[in-house]
C-alpha positions as a Python dict, from the first residue, in 0.01 Angstrom:
ca = {
    (1, 'Q'): (0, 0, 0),
    (2, 'V'): (-48, -327, -185),
    (3, 'Q'): (-17, -368, -559),
    (4, 'L'): (-167, -671, -733),
    (5, 'V'): (-104, -804, -1083),
    (6, 'E'): (-310, -1088, -1230),
    (7, 'S'): (-185, -1318, -1503),
    (8, 'G'): (-270, -1649, -1666),
    (9, 'G'): (-589, -1559, -1848),
    (10, 'G'): (-651, -1641, -2210),
    (11, 'L'): (-866, -1832, -2454),
    (12, 'V'): (-953, -2193, -2382),
    (13, 'Q'): (-1202, -2448, -2511),
    (14, 'A'): (-1489, -2568, -2295),
    (15, 'G'): (-1368, -2842, -2065),
    (16, 'G'): (-1017, -2703, -2052),
    (17, 'S'): (-816, -2557, -1765),
    (18, 'L'): (-635, -2238, -1672),
    (19, 'R'): (-441, -2126, -1368),
    (20, 'L'): (-458, -1761, -1271),
    (21, 'S'): (-189, -1598, -1060),
    (22, 'C'): (-206, -1288, -843),
    (23, 'A'): (133, -1142, -756),
    (24, 'A'): (137, -897, -466),
    (25, 'S'): (396, -634, -386),
    (26, 'G'): (430, -354, -134),
    (27, 'S'): (308, -412, 221),
    (28, 'T'): (256, -784, 173),
    (29, 'F'): (343, -878, 531),
    (30, 'S'): (-7, -797, 659),
    (31, 'I'): (-231, -952, 392),
    (32, 'Y'): (-477, -1175, 573),
    (33, 'A'): (-719, -1271, 295),
    (34, 'I'): (-715, -1311, -82),
    (35, 'G'): (-1018, -1328, -308),
    (36, 'W'): (-1098, -1378, -673),
    (37, 'Y'): (-1389, -1200, -837),
    (38, 'R'): (-1514, -1193, -1193),
    (39, 'Q'): (-1724, -966, -1409),
    (40, 'A'): (-1887, -1065, -1736),
    (41, 'P'): (-2015, -809, -1988),
    (42, 'G'): (-2344, -661, -1873),
    (43, 'K'): (-2326, -826, -1531),
    (44, 'Q'): (-2221, -722, -1183),
    (45, 'R'): (-1891, -827, -1034),
    (46, 'E'): (-1932, -1148, -837),
    (47, 'L'): (-1723, -1331, -582),
    (48, 'V'): (-1562, -1651, -709),
    (49, 'A'): (-1349, -1774, -418),
    (50, 'T'): (-1168, -1655, -105),
    (51, 'I'): (-887, -1786, 111),
    (52, 'S'): (-793, -1664, 457),
    (53, 'S'): (-456, -1644, 628),
    (54, 'G'): (-552, -1969, 804),
    (55, 'L'): (-620, -2129, 461),
    (56, 'S'): (-994, -2144, 512),
    (57, 'T'): (-1166, -2128, 171),
    (58, 'N'): (-1508, -2065, 29),
    (59, 'Y'): (-1645, -2076, -325),
    (60, 'A'): (-1937, -1957, -526),
    (61, 'D'): (-2179, -2241, -592),
    (62, 'S'): (-2126, -2201, -965),
    (63, 'V'): (-1756, -2294, -942),
    (64, 'K'): (-1751, -2531, -645),
    (65, 'G'): (-1583, -2857, -737),
    (66, 'R'): (-1421, -2707, -1046),
    (67, 'F'): (-1206, -2420, -913),
    (68, 'T'): (-943, -2427, -639),
    (69, 'I'): (-802, -2120, -465),
    (70, 'S'): (-460, -2133, -301),
    (71, 'R'): (-180, -1907, -183),
    (72, 'D'): (196, -1917, -147),
    (73, 'N'): (293, -1659, 113),
    (74, 'A'): (666, -1707, 52),
    (75, 'K'): (610, -1596, -309),
    (76, 'N'): (347, -1333, -221),
    (77, 'T'): (120, -1496, -476),
    (78, 'G'): (-236, -1622, -486),
    (79, 'Y'): (-371, -1869, -739),
    (80, 'L'): (-697, -1979, -890),
    (81, 'Q'): (-690, -2318, -1062),
    (82, 'M'): (-985, -2344, -1299),
    (83, 'N'): (-1083, -2684, -1437),
    (84, 'S'): (-1375, -2804, -1647),
    (85, 'L'): (-1426, -2453, -1779),
    (86, 'K'): (-1762, -2358, -1924),
    (87, 'P'): (-1857, -2074, -2161),
    (88, 'E'): (-2042, -1907, -1873),
    (89, 'D'): (-1706, -1872, -1694),
    (90, 'T'): (-1606, -1612, -1953),
    (91, 'A'): (-1528, -1289, -1768),
    (92, 'V'): (-1257, -1057, -1649),
    (93, 'Y'): (-1113, -1207, -1332),
    (94, 'Y'): (-990, -975, -1057),
    (95, 'C'): (-771, -1046, -756),
    (96, 'N'): (-844, -878, -423),
    (97, 'A'): (-630, -866, -110),
    (98, 'D'): (-742, -757, 236),
    (99, 'H'): (-467, -582, 431),
    (100, 'R'): (-471, -513, 803),
    (101, 'V'): (-374, -149, 750),
    (102, 'W'): (-454, -60, 389),
    (103, 'G'): (-784, -239, 346),
    (104, 'S'): (-881, -389, 12),
    (105, 'S'): (-661, -369, -297),
    (106, 'W'): (-752, -474, -651),
    (107, 'G'): (-560, -581, -957),
    (108, 'Q'): (-641, -469, -1310),
    (109, 'G'): (-791, -803, -1406),
    (110, 'T'): (-716, -1074, -1659),
    (111, 'Q'): (-949, -1187, -1937),
    (112, 'V'): (-1071, -1546, -1944),
    (113, 'T'): (-1262, -1653, -2253),
    (114, 'V'): (-1409, -2002, -2284),
    (115, 'S'): (-1525, -2108, -2629),
    (116, 'S'): (-1783, -2373, -2707),
}
């Protein structure tokens, strides 16, 4: 089992920055990928960014150049640095971890609200 807890969300003005954290516990020794997703009211959940165990990354076109995904395996934590935030970034952000044995695990999400 893997348990994930997101933190770092909040209210920020357009153009500002936030850093989200995803703390993992449980069977963390076999996590090979971490992803961030988001879901805005009335919309489907969408992929924001992923990072592999080899530190390969990919990003949604809408956040490329503004967001950076990273991980610190020693701390069992993933991060999403969000810069130049826009009102359309407003959503609940969810962390996902792919585990070799347990498959995908999800956190409860953290709210990000960007005001204009």
